[in-house]
SERO-4910 file (N, C-alpha, C, O; in steps of 0.05 Angstrom, whole numbers):
BEGIN
 pado doro    nc1    nc2    nc3   cac1   cac2   cac3    cc1    cc2    cc3    oc1    oc2    oc3
  Unk    A     17    -21     -3      3      0      2     19     25     -3     41     27      9
  Unk    A     10     43    -18     33     69    -18     15     87     -7     -9     87     -9
  Unk    A     33    105      7     22    131     22     26    155     12     49    164      9
  Unk    A      6    168      5     11    194    -11     33    216      7     31    217     32
  Unk    A     49    229     -4     63    244      9     52    273     21     56    284     43
  Unk    A     37    283     -4     20    309      8     -6    306      3    -16    314    -18
  Unk    A    -21    292     22    -51    289     24    -65    312     15    -55    334     17
  Unk    A    -88    310      6   -106    336     -6   -121    341     29   -127    325     46
  Unk    A   -124    370     30   -137    378     54   -164    386     49   -171    395     28
  Unk    A   -181    382     73   -208    390     68   -211    421     74   -202    427     96
  Unk    A   -221    440     59   -224    463     59   -254    473     54   -270    464     37
  Unk    A   -257    491     68   -284    507     56   -280    532     37   -267    552     45
  Unk    A   -292    529     12   -288    544    -10   -298    577      3   -318    581     17
  Unk    A   -281    594     -6   -288    619      7   -312    637    -10   -322    659     -4
  Unk    A   -319    620    -33   -339    633    -48   -365    621    -44   -384    636    -42
  Unk    A   -367    596    -42   -395    585    -37   -395    568     -8   -416    556      0
  Unk    A   -372    568      6   -371    554     31   -375    523     32   -374    509     52
  Unk    A   -379    515      9   -379    484     15   -349    472     14   -331    483      2
  Unk    A   -348    449     27   -322    437     32   -311    423      7   -325    414    -10
  Unk    A   -286    424      7   -273    410    -17   -250    400    -12   -239    407      9
  Unk    A   -236    381    -30   -209    369    -21   -190    387    -37   -192    387    -61
  Unk    A   -172    404    -23   -156    422    -35   -131    405    -39   -123    391    -20
  Unk    A   -118    404    -62    -94    391    -70    -68    410    -72    -48    398    -81
  Unk    A    -66    434    -66    -49    455    -67    -22    445    -63     -4    456    -75
  Unk    A    -18    423    -46      6    413    -33     20    394    -58     44    394    -64
  Unk    A     -2    379    -70      6    364    -91    -12    371   -116    -31    356   -118
  Unk    A    -10    389   -133    -22    398   -152    -30    376   -171    -53    378   -181
  Unk    A    -12    353   -176    -22    336   -195    -46    320   -188    -57    306   -205
  Unk    A    -54    322   -161    -83    307   -153   -106    329   -145   -127    323   -134
  Unk    A    -97    353   -153   -115    377   -147   -141    378   -168   -139    374   -192
  Unk    A   -163    383   -155   -187    387   -173   -184    408   -193   -194    408   -216
  Unk    A   -167    429   -182   -161    454   -201   -148    444   -223   -148    458   -243
  Unk    A   -134    417   -224   -118    413   -246   -132    402   -271   -120    394   -291
  Unk    A   -159    402   -270   -177    392   -288   -186    414   -302   -201    407   -320
  Unk    A   -181    441   -300   -189    464   -309   -171    478   -322   -148    477   -314
  Unk    A   -178    492   -344   -153    506   -359   -161    535   -354   -185    539   -357
  Unk    A   -148    553   -349   -155    583   -340   -129    596   -354   -105    589   -351
  Unk    A   -140    616   -369   -121    635   -383   -110    652   -361   -122    655   -339
  Unk    A    -90    663   -367    -73    682   -350    -94    703   -340    -95    708   -316
  Unk    A   -111    717   -359   -130    736   -352   -149    725   -336   -155    737   -315
  Unk    A   -161    703   -341   -183    691   -320   -170    688   -290   -183    690   -269
  Unk    A   -144    684   -292   -129    677   -266   -129    702   -252   -138    705   -229
  Unk    A   -119    722   -266   -122    749   -256   -146    761   -248   -147    777   -228
  Unk    A   -171    753   -265   -192    758   -250   -202    748   -228   -216    761   -213
  Unk    A   -196    720   -222   -202    708   -199   -186    715   -176   -197    716   -154
  Unk    A   -160    719   -179   -143    726   -158   -150    758   -148   -142    768   -127
  Unk    A   -166    770   -168   -175    795   -155   -192    795   -135   -195    813   -119
  Unk    A   -205    775   -135   -231    769   -121   -225    750    -95   -239    751    -74
  Unk    A   -202    734    -99   -200    710    -79   -172    714    -78   -158    725    -96
  Unk    A   -161    703    -51   -128    700    -52   -125    670    -36   -106    663    -23
  Unk    A   -146    655    -41   -140    628    -33   -153    609    -55   -165    617    -75
  Unk    A   -148    578    -47   -162    563    -67   -185    561    -67   -195    565    -46
  Unk    A   -203    554    -90   -236    550    -90   -239    527   -101   -221    516   -113
  Unk    A   -265    517    -97   -274    491   -104   -276    491   -138   -275    513   -149
  Unk    A   -277    470   -151   -275    468   -177   -303    479   -190   -303    488   -214
  Unk    A   -327    480   -174   -351    489   -188   -345    524   -185   -353    540   -201
  Unk    A   -334    528   -166   -336    559   -167   -313    567   -187   -316    587   -200
  Unk    A   -290    553   -190   -273    561   -211   -286    561   -240   -281    579   -256
  Unk    A   -302    540   -247   -317    541   -269   -336    564   -271   -339    573   -294
  Unk    A   -350    575   -248   -372    592   -255   -354    620   -255   -364    637   -269
  Unk    A   -336    626   -245   -318    646   -244   -303    649   -272   -297    671   -281
  Unk    A   -298    625   -287   -288    629   -314   -312    634   -332   -308    650   -350
  Unk    A   -337    622   -328   -359    630   -346   -365    658   -341   -372    670   -362
  Unk    A   -364    674   -312   -369    697   -312   -351    719   -324   -360    741   -331
  Unk    A   -322    711   -325   -304    727   -338   -307    729   -367   -302    750   -380
  Unk    A   -317    706   -377   -324    702   -405   -345    721   -414   -344    737   -433
  Unk    A   -365    717   -397   -390    738   -403   -384    766   -401   -395    782   -417
  Unk    A   -367    775   -383   -358    799   -379   -343    810   -400   -346    832   -409
  Unk    A   -326    792   -407   -308    799   -435   -332    803   -459   -333    824   -472
  Unk    A   -347    784   -461   -361    785   -484   -378    812   -490   -382    823   -512
  Unk    A   -389    822   -463   -405    849   -464   -389    869   -468   -400    888   -480
  Unk    A   -358    873   -459   -338    893   -467   -338    895   -497   -340    916   -510
  Unk    A   -335    870   -508   -323    867   -539   -350    875   -555   -346    886   -577
  Unk    A   -375    872   -546   -399    881   -565   -402    911   -565   -419    922   -579
***
């Protein structure tokens, strides 16, 4: 049986307050590793939050950024 060197920690998402497993100590197993965010999207998120978010909130904020950008372009 192999032991994980850097286990995920249980945290409350600062946006939705739901508990999620944060894998910041081992990004290879982190949920956020499944979403591709542009530099601009990361900046948008980092301006609002200074800690890890759950995958659902990352997806919502990615969508929000795209919607705001689309409104500016129109």
